[in-house]
N, C-alpha and C positions, 0 to 999 in steps of 0.2 A: 785826633792822634792818640794812640793808646799808650805811648811812652810817657811816663811822668818822672818826677825828680825826687831824689833823696840822696842819702849818704853813699859813698863809694868805698868798697873794700876790694882792693886788687891784691892778688898774691902771685907769686912767681912760680913758674916752672910746671913741669909735668913729671909724674913719677910712676914708673912701672918696676916692680920687683919680681924677679923670676921665682917660681915655686921650686925650681930645680937648684942644684948646688952651684951650677955655672950659669952665667948670663946667656940668654938665647939671642942669637944673631940671625937676622933675617936677610935672605938673598933677594935683592930688589926685583930681578926679572927671571929668576930661575926656579922659584918654588923651593920649599924647604928652608933650612937655615945653615949658614956656614960662618966660621970666624971672620969678623970684619965685614959681614954683609949688612944689608939694610933694607927696610921696607918704607916706601914713600906713599903717604896717604894725603889725598886732597880732601878738603872739607868745604863744601858749598852749601850754605843754608839760606832759607827763606827766599827762594827764587821767585815765588809768587807769579809764576808764568801765566800770562793772559794771552790766550790764543788770539791771533790777529782778527779772526772772524767775529770775535765778540764786540768789536768796535765797528758798528755799521755806519752808514752815511750820517755825518753830523754828530756821531756819538761822542767823539773825543772832546768836543766843545759844547756838548749838550748839558742841560741843567742836571740830569740824573747822574751822569758820570762826574761832573764837577762837584756835586753834593757828596758823592762817594769819597772823592779825594779830600774834601774839606774835613770829613770825619776821620779819615785814616790816610794821610798823604803818603803814597808810594808811587814810584815810577813805573807802575804796571803798564802804562801805555807803551813803554819802551822795553818791557821785559823780554820780548822776543829777540831783538838785536843784542841786548845785554847778554842773555844766555848764550846766544850763538857765538859771541866774542869769547866768553869764558870757555865754551866747549872747544873752540878752535885752539885756544891756548893750552888746554889740557891735552889735546891730541899731540901738541908739540912737546909738552913737558913730560908726558907719559908717566904719570904716577901709577903705582900698582893698583891702587884702590881709590875710589871716590866715595866719601860718606856724605849723605844728604839728610840732615836732621829736621826734615819736615817743612811744612808750608811750601810744597812743591808748586802749587797752583795759586792763582789769585783767590778763588773761593770754592775750590773743589769741583770746578766744571769738568765733566767727564772728557770733553774734547781736549782740554788742557792736559789732563793726566795721560791720555792716549798719545798726545804729541810728545810729552816729556819721556814716556817710555820708549818712543822711537828714537829720540835723541840719545837716551842712555844706551840703547842698543848699539848705536854708532860708536860710542865710547867702548863698549864691550868688545866690538869687532876690532877695535884698535888696541886691545889688550888691557883695558882698564876695567876692572870689576867694580860695579856700582852697588851700593847698599843704601836702602832708604828706610825711613820710618815716617808715619803720618804726622802732620802738624794740625793745629786746631782749625785751620782753614780748609783742610783737604777732604773731609768726609761729611756727608749728610748736611751740607751747608746751603741753606735757603738763599744765601747771597749770591749764588751762582746765577749770573745775569748776562744778558747781551744788551748793549746800549745803542740805540738808534735815535738820532735827534735828541729831544729832551726827555725821552722815556727809556725805561729799562724793561726787559722781558725775561722771565725765567728760562733757564736752559737746563739740560739734564745734569743732575747731581751725580755724585759718586758714592756708592754704598761701601760698607766695610768689606763685603765680599768682592765688589768690583776692584777696590784698591789692591787687595792681595793678588787678584788675578792679573790686573794690568801690570803690576810690578813683580810678577812671579819670578822673572829672571834676575831680580835685583834684591835678593835676600830670602824670599819666601820659598821658592821651589827647592833651593839647595840647603835650606836651614837644617841643622842637625837636631834642632828642637824648636817647637812652636808652642806658645801659650794658648790654652783653650779659651781664656777669658778676654784676650786682647789681641792686637796685631804685633805682639812682641815675639822675638825669635832669637836664636843663637846661630851665628855664622862662624864657620871655621875658616879664618882668613888665610892662615899659613899653618903648616905643622908647628904646633906649640903655641899658637895664638888664636884666641877666640874673641868675638865681639857679641855683646847682648844688645840688640836693638829693642828699646823699650817704648811701648805705646802708652802714654799717659793722658791721651785726649778724652774729652767728655762728649764725643759725638752722639752717644746714645741718649743724651739729655737735650740735644738741640731741638729748637722749635722753629716757628715761622720767622723769628728775628735773625736766624742764622747761627754762627758759631759762638762758642763760649771760650774765652781766652784761657781760663783757669785749667789746670791739669791735676790729675790724681792717679797715683799708682794704686790700683785696686788691691785689696788684701789678698785675693787669689793670685793676682799677678806678682805681688811681692813675694809670696810663698814660692811661686814658680821660679822667680829670679834667684832666690836663696838656694834653691835646689841646684840650679845651673851653675852658680858660683862654686858650690860644694863639689859638684862633679868635676869642674875644671881643676880645682885644687887636687882632687884625688888622682886625676890623670896628668898632673904636672903641666898644666896649660896656663899661660898668661891669659888674662881676661880684662877687657875694659868695656865701657858701655857707650851708647849713643841714644839720645832722647831729644825731643823737640823742646820741652820745657826745661828750665833751669832746675837742677837738683838742689843747689844751695843758693843762698842770697849772694848777689853780686855787689851789693852795698848794704850797709847796716839798716835794718828795718824795711827792706824792700817788700817783703811779703805783707806788711801792714800798710805801708804808704802807697804801694802800687801793686795791689793783689792781682793775681792772674798770670804771673810770669814764672814764679817759683812754685813747684808742686805743693799741693795741700799737705799739711803736717810734715813739712820738709825736714825738720830736725830729727824727729823720731825715725822717719824713713831713712834718712842719710846715716844716722847712727847704726841702724840695723844693717844697712848695706856695707858700711865700713867694718863692722864687727865680722861680717862674712868675708871681707877681704877686698872690696872694691876700692880702687884708688884713683881712677881716671874716668871721666865721662866727657863726651863732646855734645854740646847743645847749641841751640839757636834762640828763636822766639823773640828776644828783646831788641833785635836789630843793632846790638852793640858788640864791638870786637873787644872782648874782655876776658881776662883770666882771673878766676877767684879760687881761693882755697878754704878748706874747713878742717879744723883739727879736732879730733875726738879720740880719747883714750891713747894719746901719744902718737896717733897716726894722722896722716893728711890725705885728703881727697881733693883733686883738682878738677874744676869744672871749666872747660875750655869752650867759651861761647864764641861763635862766629857771627859776624854781622850779616846784613841782608844785601842781596843783589839789587834791590830796588830802593835802598836808602843810602844816601851819601855817608861815607866815601866809597861805597860799593866794593867791599873786601871779600876775599876768599883766602883760605889757608892751604899751605903745603907743609905737612908734618913728616919729618923723617925720623924713623926709629933706627938707631944704630946700637952697637953692642952695649955701651954704657951711657948713652946720651940720647936725648930727644931734642930735635931741632924744630923750631916753629918759625915759619916764614909767612908773612902776610903780603899778598898781591892785591892790587886794586885795578878795576876796569877804568881805563882812562880815555877810551874812544870806542865808538860803536858805529856800525854802518847804518846811520839814520840821519836825516836832516832835522836839526833841532830849532825850536823857536828862537828868533833873534839872531840866528847864525852863530850861536855860542858853541864853544867846544863842550864836550860831554862833562868834563870835570867841573867847569864853571856852571853849566846848566843844572847838573844834579845838586850842587851845593846851593844855588839860588832857589831851586824848587823847594828843597827842604827848609831853608831859612825863611822863605816867604810864608810858607804854611805854618811854621812854628810861631812866628810873630803873632798871627791871629789866634792860634791855639792858646798860647800862654796868656794873652790878654784876657781871653775868656776864662781860662783856668784860674788865674790869680784873682780875678774879680768875682766870678760866680761860685767857685769852689772853695777858695781860701778867704774870700771876703775882703780882699784888699781894696782900699779906696781907688777910684779911677786913676788919679795922678800917680799913685804908687805902682799900680799894675802897669801903667804905660811905661814907667821908668824901668821897672824890673823885667818886663817881658823880654827885651833883647838880651839881658844878662842871663836869663834862664835859657834862652835859645842858644846862646854861645856855649853855655855850660853843657847842655845835653848833647850838642853836636860834638863837643870835645870828648864826651863820654862815649858816644857812638864810635868815634874814630880810635879811641884808646890812646895810651901814653900821654895823658893829659898834662899840660904845662901851662899854668895861668900867665898870660901877658900882664905886664905892669899896669896897663890902662884898665884892664878888667878889675884888678885888685883895688884900684882907686875908686872905680865906680861902685864896686860892692861895698867898700867902706862907706861911701855916701849913702847907699841903700840901707846900711845898718842904722843910720840916723832916722830913717823912716820906719824900718821894721827889722829888728834883730832876728826874728824868726826867718824871714825870707832871705836875709843876708846869709844866715847860717846854712840854709838849705842849698842855695846856689853855690856857696863855697865848697860844699862837699863834692859837687860835680867835678871840680878841678883838683880835688885831693886824691892823689895817687901815692901809695906807699913807696914808690920808687922802682917797682918791678915793671918790666916791659910787657906790654900786652900784644904787640904785633910781631916782633922778631926777637927770639930768645934762644939761647942754648942752655940746656940743663943736664948736668951729670947726675946719674942715679945709680 
């Protein structure tokens, strides 16, 4: 499991300020902007779609696939019905726009990307415009495999060129500007509103071991982004960004304690972008439903991270931009069209799946990586599991029994007790559902 633990810093709200004298109001279904209008944006991240054909006879229970899940537990076996359920709901809710901040596929299998492009086209035909950026799993990934029995077999990967072609209708073909050094682009969402889709993935460095979790905005790409923000200002355009990796830390020390989820050199890069005028970015990657803020030179930037469709509690967001308000709503997938082991409902199964894998992971992590004695690791593992699952869900609130158990852990290790406490520490701002005036 790639998610580790540390301090939690959550901040509230989302802020967009118009470059014009009067606030811009967006018309939900008519194009343009009118007083009192609004724009509805769905955000679905880390879909990790695994095409059903990639699980051959005996593959789902075979040693190779189970080993994959033990290293990085995700509900990829059920990613197809999960996504179909979300897609059906989006067709009913009819947001104007869907943002997908990367990790569209399990591991960049071309057949998975082609299938997702077909699904996105269905949404497009229903009046929902889709915009994507790649995640670390999506391109040049040697982990693109098919599972049959106890063995896995390579399948066709997706190149950088393939990605832009497959998703041409979902940001790239209609872009008003594209970066020559990455798959970054600028989309004109509405008159007066633009989005920069930022590609910070390191797929050019991947080797036979597969993807690299860490991300970096290349100097050339950063320069290009600065130019695009400046152009937007000159043309009196609102602008925000979308990127797979987090732009800022979502808890204090994240970039040191759990490297690979916040972009490299994040403070300098963020300061530069904030000086240019960036105030809002939508991200994914960490599988946590979390809102964080960063203050620099008297200004704030908000990083709105959306959790994963293959990690409990299976969230996605609906964000409504109104004249002077940004409303954030989080929905959860609670049922899917699939038979689950043990006859469990989907909510219970997804929770137990994650919980069971995390117990084993944290026993290993605490013993082998932090050097905790076996009895301490055994006692602390469930506390860490509960803490990180609360962080994934957002709006953390520690139950009294957890506080008592963590106090007992402090008698064994103050350090471990301090770390797990931070997972429950929320400054009081809402992560899932919030209204913000701006």
